[in-house]
C-alpha positions as semicolon CSV with decimal commas, in nm:
position;residue;x (nm);y (nm);z (nm)
1;M;0,000;0,000;0,000
2;Y;0,283;0,242;0,079
3;L;0,419;0,187;-0,272
4;E;0,101;0,334;-0,421
5;P;0,096;0,714;-0,462
6;R;-0,201;0,750;-0,230
7;G;-0,032;0,568;0,059
8;L;0,316;0,710;-0,002
9;I;0,192;1,069;-0,001
10;R;-0,004;1,007;0,319
11;L;0,313;0,878;0,483
12;L;0,505;1,189;0,376
13;Q;0,221;1,410;0,502
14;F;0,241;1,242;0,841
15;I;0,617;1,306;0,869
16;F;0,613;1,662;0,738
17;A;0,319;1,759;0,961
18;I;0,519;1,657;1,269
19;F;0,816;1,864;1,151
20;A;0,592;2,164;1,085
21;F;0,422;2,197;1,421
22;A;0,725;2,077;1,620
23;T;0,952;2,348;1,479
24;A;0,678;2,610;1,526
25;C;0,633;2,517;1,893
26;N;1,007;2,517;1,962
27;G;1,082;2,862;1,824
28;G;1,123;3,035;2,160
29;S;1,428;3,254;2,210
30;D;1,547;3,561;2,395
31;L;1,733;3,885;2,341
32;L;1,995;4,009;2,588
33;L;2,187;4,333;2,567
34;S;2,447;4,417;2,828
35;N;2,760;4,625;2,878
36;G;2,877;4,439;3,186
37;S;2,698;4,662;3,435
38;K;2,342;4,675;3,561
39;E;2,230;4,836;3,239
40;Q;2,088;4,528;3,078
41;V;1,793;4,463;2,852
42;R;1,644;4,115;2,836
43;V;1,337;3,992;2,646
44;E;1,209;3,634;2,626
45;W;0,938;3,486;2,405
46;S;0,803;3,140;2,329
47;Y;0,503;2,964;2,181
48;P;0,227;3,085;2,132
49;Y;0,428;3,407;2,085
50;N;0,188;3,636;2,268
51;L;0,409;3,942;2,278
52;Q;0,147;4,124;2,487
53;Q;0,271;3,918;2,781
54;A;0,639;3,924;2,690
55;S;0,777;4,170;2,942
56;I;1,105;4,354;2,906
57;T;1,346;4,309;3,198
58;T;1,606;4,580;3,247
59;G;1,843;4,709;3,511
60;L;1,734;5,069;3,458
61;N;1,504;5,067;3,764
62;K;1,210;5,192;3,561
63;S;0,883;5,030;3,468
64;Q;0,904;4,881;3,125
65;P;0,632;4,823;2,867
66;Y;0,542;4,489;2,721
67;L;0,697;4,395;2,392
68;S;0,379;4,456;2,192
69;K;0,035;4,604;2,244
70;S;-0,134;4,346;2,021
71;N;-0,133;3,968;2,000
72;S;-0,152;3,951;1,621
73;I;0,112;3,677;1,609
74;K;-0,059;3,440;1,852
75;P;-0,366;3,344;1,640
76;S;-0,159;3,261;1,333
77;A;0,081;3,049;1,539
78;E;-0,200;2,859;1,710
79;F;-0,386;2,797;1,384
80;F;-0,068;2,672;1,217
81;V;-0,001;2,429;1,502
82;F;-0,366;2,320;1,502
83;T;-0,341;2,244;1,130
84;G;-0,023;2,046;1,182
85;V;-0,151;1,839;1,473
86;T;-0,485;1,758;1,312
87;S;-0,311;1,674;0,983
88;M;-0,090;1,426;1,166
89;L;-0,395;1,260;1,324
90;I;-0,593;1,250;0,998
91;T;-0,308;1,103;0,797
92;L;-0,241;0,846;1,069
93;A;-0,607;0,742;1,070
94;F;-0,620;0,699;0,692
95;L;-0,289;0,513;0,686
96;V;-0,442;0,261;0,924
97;I;-0,750;0,237;0,700
98;Y;-0,536;0,192;0,389
99;V;-0,346;-0,096;0,550
100;L;-0,614;-0,278;0,750
101;C;-0,932;-0,192;0,561
102;D;-0,818;-0,157;0,203
103;R;-1,093;-0,382;0,066
104;Q;-1,365;-0,189;0,251
105;Y;-1,211;0,137;0,132
106;R;-1,233;0,029;-0,232
107;N;-1,583;-0,117;-0,206
108;D;-1,748;0,142;0,018
109;E;-1,816;0,469;-0,165
110;R;-1,841;0,669;0,157
111;L;-1,483;0,625;0,276
112;P;-1,319;0,770;-0,040
113;M;-1,565;1,061;-0,032
114;I;-1,483;1,140;0,331
115;D;-1,113;1,112;0,249
116;F;-1,153;1,341;-0,051
117;L;-1,349;1,610;0,137
118;L;-1,110;1,615;0,433
119;T;-0,815;1,642;0,196
120;I;-0,964;1,947;0,025
121;I;-1,043;2,116;0,358
122;W;-0,698;2,059;0,504
123;T;-0,532;2,169;0,181
124;I;-0,706;2,505;0,229
125;F;-0,602;2,505;0,595
126;W;-0,237;2,454;0,501
127;I;-0,216;2,737;0,249
128;A;-0,407;2,975;0,478
129;G;-0,216;2,875;0,790
130;S;0,126;2,885;0,624
131;S;0,062;3,227;0,471
132;A;-0,063;3,371;0,799
133;W;0,221;3,213;0,996
134;G;0,476;3,344;0,745
135;Q;0,350;3,696;0,811
136;G;0,353;3,620;1,184
137;V;0,719;3,516;1,169
138;S;0,801;3,837;0,986
139;D;0,626;4,039;1,259
140;L;0,803;3,834;1,527
141;R;1,143;3,910;1,380
142;H;1,062;4,280;1,365
143;Q;0,912;4,315;1,713
144;T;1,199;4,126;1,878
145;S;1,480;4,293;1,688
146;T;1,747;4,495;1,865
147;D;1,643;4,825;1,709
148;Y;1,276;4,776;1,796
149;V;1,344;4,678;2,159
150;T;1,583;4,963;2,229
151;R;1,332;5,214;2,089
152;I;1,054;5,110;2,326
153;V;1,260;5,053;2,643
154;T;1,199;5,326;2,898
155;G;1,529;5,483;2,996
156;C;1,720;5,408;2,680
157;I;1,669;5,763;2,559
158;N;1,876;6,003;2,771
159;N;1,904;6,363;2,654
160;G;1,814;6,257;2,305
161;T;2,079;5,981;2,298
162;N;1,996;5,614;2,282
163;I;2,225;5,476;2,551
164;C;2,119;5,120;2,468
165;S;2,269;5,158;2,124
166;Q;2,608;5,169;2,296
167;F;2,578;4,796;2,357
168;E;2,797;4,623;2,104
169;C;2,575;4,432;1,860
170;K;2,742;4,119;1,736
171;Y;2,554;3,804;1,647
172;Q;2,755;3,600;1,892
173;Y;2,695;3,500;2,248
174;F;2,964;3,725;2,389
175;M;3,300;3,883;2,318
176;K;3,520;3,926;2,624
177;K;3,778;4,205;2,618
178;T;3,885;4,227;2,982
179;K;3,738;4,116;3,312
180;L;3,607;4,465;3,369
181;H;3,464;4,528;3,024
182;L;3,219;4,272;2,889
183;F;3,012;4,366;2,585
184;F;2,781;4,106;2,440
185;L;2,457;4,054;2,261
186;L;2,256;3,736;2,292
187;A;2,048;3,780;1,979
188;G;1,721;3,604;1,919
189;T;1,725;3,303;1,691
190;Y;1,454;3,244;1,433
191;A;1,576;2,927;1,264
192;N;1,298;2,702;1,394
193;V;1,009;2,934;1,309
194;T;1,153;3,002;0,965
195;V;1,191;2,630;0,896
196;S;0,833;2,573;1,016
197;V;0,703;2,808;0,746
198;I;0,895;2,612;0,482
199;F;0,748;2,287;0,611
200;G;0,405;2,446;0,603
201;F;0,421;2,520;0,232
202;L;0,571;2,175;0,164
203;N;0,272;2,024;0,342
204;F;0,042;2,230;0,123
205;L;0,207;2,089;-0,190
206;L;0,175;1,734;-0,058
207;W;-0,193;1,778;0,019
208;V;-0,257;1,929;-0,325
209;A;-0,088;1,629;-0,485
210;S;-0,297;1,385;-0,284
211;V;-0,624;1,542;-0,401
212;W;-0,590;1,387;-0,747
213;F;-0,501;1,037;-0,630
214;I;-0,786;1,030;-0,379
215;Y;-1,027;1,171;-0,635
216;K;-0,951;0,867;-0,852
217;E;-1,096;0,647;-0,577
218;T;-1,429;0,831;-0,561
219;R;-1,744;0,733;-0,745
220;F;-1,731;1,050;-0,956
221;F;-1,409;0,945;-1,126
222;K;-1,506;0,577;-1,149
223;S;-1,846;0,647;-1,306
224;R;-1,696;0,891;-1,553
225;N;-1,421;0,646;-1,642
226;A;-1,672;0,365;-1,686
227;Q;-1,880;0,576;-1,924
228;Q;-1,576;0,654;-2,134
229;Q;-1,482;0,284;-2,158
230;Q;-1,827;0,166;-2,269
231;P;-1,841;0,050;-2,634
232;P;-2,042;0,268;-2,871
233;P;-2,404;0,156;-2,919
234;P;-2,491;-0,034;-3,238
235;P;-2,636;0,169;-3,525
236;Y;-3,009;0,222;-3,501
237;P;-3,200;0,016;-3,763
238;N;-3,358;0,212;-4,044
239;P;-3,737;0,205;-4,002
240;Y;-3,779;0,279;-4,371
241;P;-3,583;0,018;-4,567
242;N;-3,484;0,090;-4,920
243;T;-3,756;-0,059;-5,142
244;F;-3,594;0,037;-5,468
245;S;-3,414;-0,298;-5,480
246;N;-3,751;-0,472;-5,526
247;I;-3,828;-0,286;-5,844
248;S;-3,752;-0,497;-6,149
249;P;-3,580;-0,337;-6,443
250;P;-3,806;-0,231;-6,732
251;V;-3,860;-0,485;-7,007
252;S;-3,731;-0,371;-7,340
253;G;-3,972;-0,403;-7,637
254;T;-4,108;-0,233;-7,945
255;M;-4,424;-0,048;-7,965
256;T;-4,671;-0,154;-8,230
């Protein structure tokens, strides 16, 4: 069964769905800016990426705002993970049906129709969820960037100067100069969430491909294929046969 396109694609959908929601759920990271003193800026975020509750911790002894005033990223992340988890369960269920109940699947018209309808619905879910989550990842990268955080931190602006911009920004964990001078930036990582978007669109392509192979198992395709393979009907008999063949040729003679 797994050698058939229908079963092989379902197996790939099962694997890729796990990769998609697993990488999306494990995309948490943090941002740390420090110059070795109490002047530090630290932000942490994780799934479901509700930046309304992602507080900014600093050593500036001033109340700090939350990272964002909206939770526009959270719904897209949750819908993407919902699509991935339910896709894994659906593909697992149909893989079991393909293996254990293959004869019933081929003889019962309802099972291919249910399979076909669910495949269409989750194909739409994948393209919608991946597109929304791709925009969510873009917003996440912007709202957790160094420039964005230092602009909204209370106390960074002193006499018109952004003192947080004095923190050395290198995409490394730290760079030690002396024991008394430590400048480092622990930048946020976005590898997992970026990979999850790629897996989301790959899942969409897999589900689009499976639509055709499952459609071939439905009664719509089978009835249409049976009609095309039927031999043409015999010619309809002529109700008015040609009677000219019964007319004898004229007899030649002379007139008297």
